[in-house]
N, C-alpha and C positions, 0 to 999 in steps of 0.2 A: 858227240858231234859239236864242232865249233860253229857258232852262229853269231850274227850281229844282232844284239838285243834290241836295237832301235828299229831295224827293218825286218827282222826275222829271217833274213837270208842266211843260208848255210854257206860256210866257206868251202873252197875247193878241198881243203884238208878234211872237212867234215863229210863231204860227198864221197871222197875216196874211202874213208873209214866205213861208211854205211855200205857202199858198193862192195867192198872187200868182204865184209861180214856176210852180206847176202850171197856172194859167190861161194863162200865157205859152206854156209848152211845148205845151199842148193846142191853142192857137190856131195855133201854127207847124205842128204835125203835121197838123192839119186842112187848112191851106193847102197844104202840100206834097203831101198825098194827094188834094187837090181834092175834099174832102167838107165838108158843113156843120159837123160836129162829131165829136169822137172821145172815147172814154173812156180815161183815163190811169191806170195803176196802177204805183206805184213798186215796183221790184224791188231785191233785194240786188245792188248793182253790185260792180265791182272796187275796187281801192284808189284809183283816180283818177276814172274816168268814172262818171256817174250814168246808170242805165238804167231804162227804163219799158216796160211792156207797153201797146201801143196797140190799142184794140178799136174796130172799126167794123162794127156788125152782127155777123155770124158770122165776120168776117175779123180777123186779128191781125197785128201787126208789132212790131218792137222799135225804140224810140227811144233813141238813145245821145247823151248830152250830154257833150262832151269838156271836160276842164279847161283853163283858161287860166292858165298858170303863168309868172310873171314870170321872165325870164332863161333860160327853156327854149325853145330855138329849134325844137323838134320839133313839127311839125304832125300830131298824131295823127289828126285827122279826115281830112285829105287823104291821109295814108299808108294808112290802112285802106281808104278809098274806092277808091284806085288799086289796092290789092292785090286787093280783092274783084272789081273790074272785070276785072283781068287774069286772075284765077283763073276767073271766070265765063266769060269769052271763051274760055278754054282748055278748057272743059268740065268743070271740077272742080265736083262737086256736094256734097261733104262740108263745105261752108262756107255761111254766110249769103249771100243775094243782096242786092246794093245796090239800094235802091228810090229814095231821094231824099237829097240832102244840101244844106246851106246854109252857106256860109262865114260870113255875118254873125252867125248864131246859134250857130255852131260845133257843129252837131249833124247826125246822119244818121239816116235810117230804113232799117232792114234787115229782111229777111224773118224771120218768126218761126220759130225752130227748136225744135220740141218735144223735150223730154227733161229729164233730171235729171243730177246729178253722177255721175261714175264713182266709186263708193264702194269697190268691190273690183276691182282691176286683174287681169285674166286674161292668159294667154299670148296669146290672140287679140287682146285690146285692144292689148297691147304691139306685136304684129306689125303690126296695122293702122295704128297710129301711125307706125311705121317705114316702112310702105308709103306713107303720105301724104308723108313727107319724101322718099322715093325718087321719088314722082310729081313733086314740085317740082323735083327734079334733072332729070327728063326735060323740064321746061319751059324749061330754061336756053337752049336754042337758038331759042326763039320770038323773032321780031323785036321784039315789044313788051317782052321782058325786058331788052333793052339799055337801055331808057329808065328802068328802075327804079333807085332809089338804093340805097346801102348800108343794111343794117339798122341800127336804133338801137344804138349802142354796139357796132358790129361789131368783131370781132377778126380783122382781115385780115393780121396779122403777130403774131409772139410779142411783139414790142415793144409793140404797141398794147394787148395784154392786160396786160403788165407795167405800162404807164403808167396804165391804168385802176385797177389795184390801188393803186399808190402815190398817185395823185390822190385816190381815195376815202378812203384811210387819212388823208391829210393834211387833207382837208376835214372829216372827222368829228372829228379831233383839234382843229381850229381852230374849227369851228362847232357842235359837239355841245353839248347842254345840260349844265349842271353836275350831274354824277352820278359820285360817287367810284368805284363799282365799274366803271362803263363806261370811264372814263379809265384806270383801273388795268389793265383788260383790254387796252385799246389799246396802252398803253406796255409793259407787262410781259410779256404773252403774245403779242399779235398782231404787234407790230413785229419781234421777233426771228424769228418764223416767216416773215414776209414776206421779210426779208433772206435767210434761209436758202433758202427755196423758189425765189426768183428766181435766186439764184446756182446752185442745183442745175439749174434748167431751162436756164440759159445754158450751163453746162458740158455738159449732155447734148446740146444743139444743136451745140456746138463739136466734141465728140467724134465726131459723125456728119458733120461738114463742112457742116452746115446754117447758113444765115444767120438770126440771131435778129431782124434788123431788116427783111429783105427782105419785101415784101408777097407774099401768095399769088398764084401764077399764075392767070390768069383761068379756065382750064379746071378748076382745083381748087376754085373757089368754087361756092356753090349758093344758091338762094333759100331764105330762112328766115322763119318767122313771128316769130322771135326769142324771144318769151315763149311757148314751146310746151310743151305737156304736158297731163296729165289734169286739171289745175286749170282749164284752158281747153277742156274737152271735154264735150259733152253726150251722154248715152246715151239713145237713143230706146227706146220700148216694143218696137220690132221688132229691137232689138239694134244698130241703126245708130249709128255715131259721127259727130258733127258737131263740127268744130274751129272755135273762135271766137277773137276778139281778135287782130286783125292790125294793131294800131296801130304796131308797130315793124318791120313787114315789110321785107325787102330782101335784098341780097346779103351773105353772111357765110361764115365757115369752117364746114363741116359738122361739124368736130370740136367746135365750140362747141355745136351742137345736141345731140350725143351726151352731152357732159359736163353740159350744163344739165339734160337729162332725168334723168340719173343722180343729180344732186345737188339738184334743185329742192326747197326745204324745204316748198313748198306742196302737194306731191303725195303724200308719204309712200310713194314707190315702194320696193318691196323691192329688196334688192341683186340678187336673181336676175333680176327683171324689168328692172332697170337694165342689167345685163350683157346680157340677151337683146336689149334695144333697141340697145345699142351694137354687139353682134355683127352684128345685122341691117344697121346702117348701114355697118359695116366691109365687109360683103359687097358693098354697093352702091358705096361710094366708094373702098374700098381694094383693089380688084382688082389683081393683079400686073401686068396689062397695061393698067391704067387710068391716068387722069391723076394719081392720088394713091396710089401703092403704099405710101407712108409714113404712111397715115392712122392705122393702129393704134399705131405707136410715138409718133406725135405726140400722140394721145389720152392715152397712158400718161404722157407727159412733162408735158403741159399740164393734165391733170385736177387735180393739186394746186393749180395756180394758179387754176383756175376755182372750186375749193372756197374759196380765200381770197377771191376776188371775191364769192362768195355770202355769205361771212361778213360782209363789209363791207356788202353790200346789205341783209342782215337788220338791220343796225344803223342803217339810215336813219331808223328811228322816233325816234332820238335827235336828229335835226335838227328844229328848230322849224318850218321851212317845210313839211317833209314831214308833220308831225303836223297842221298846219292843213289840208292837202289831204285827209287821211284824215277829218277832222271834216266837211269840206265834202261828202265823198262818202258820208257817213252813219255813220261810226264813232261809237259811243256808249260804248265801254269807258273806264274810268278810265285816264289816261295812265300812271300809275305801274304799273298792272297790265300794260299793253302793254309797257312798257320792261323789266320783270322777265322777261316771257316771251321777248322778243326777245334779251335778253342770254343767256338759257339756250340758245336756238336757235343763237346765234352760237358759243357755247362747244362745242356738239355738232358744228357744221359745221367748226370749226377742227380738231377731232379727225380729221375726214376728210381734211384737208389734209396 
């Protein structure tokens, strides 16, 4: 959308582009729902997908338009559609229902889930989120689960986590925008900590006789939404929680789920609730007679590496392509403001590592 940066007014060309896109999406939604017409209302979406409320009479649905990202082989639409179909067939009700999808337009229609953001996390919320992950673990033996792929950026070995950290660090160093404070942070503060933390984790594995490179045994893995937490949770008026966003769903290490929920910068989860969630998952996955009695020590060893991984993810806004995607998804803040905020968040996350 073209706009005047001094007044914020959109140009006629910008309005035409927005109106035409809305007309296209309305027509597709009407065709998929097999109705003459729908009313489309733009919502605040995530960082990548654009989302809309679809209204037909007194009925509502959610339209999700997925991004098409050059060089990114992940099919977010297909992954989420398969995940929601699998969960629906398994009787899981705390997720949206898949209504219709179309590969050509790269969008899906999902059931409307009433509710708002979880602004204050309670013990009950934390426990129910952990129970949802435990429920996914119970679905591992279903025949349809075997056909599901690995989660996006799954960490099915300690080496795969280490490789993601080093790759992200190098990519930011090579492709990041020219920004003195950012590059100073990468080289002077982050690089030494990455080297130290990776060496410490390898030593901890070696001292226990564990393989840093071997993939997790199949019984140790679980199904994961990957981008899971209260930032992707709706709280209904009746107190019910609905979990949304399954674009990265698949098999992963449940230690990664615990670490991500404890560390995710978008949730603002207290340390007490983070530990409560992790303890609940430890009770599920780390039973002495279960498939992964080493769950708790693995979490303790790998959590600093996940904090480093999150530090690097926070810095993605310094990549030009990532910022273009944010703009396409509706971001309107000044880039310099976003960069300053993200650098501060990265510094805070590095302290946790």
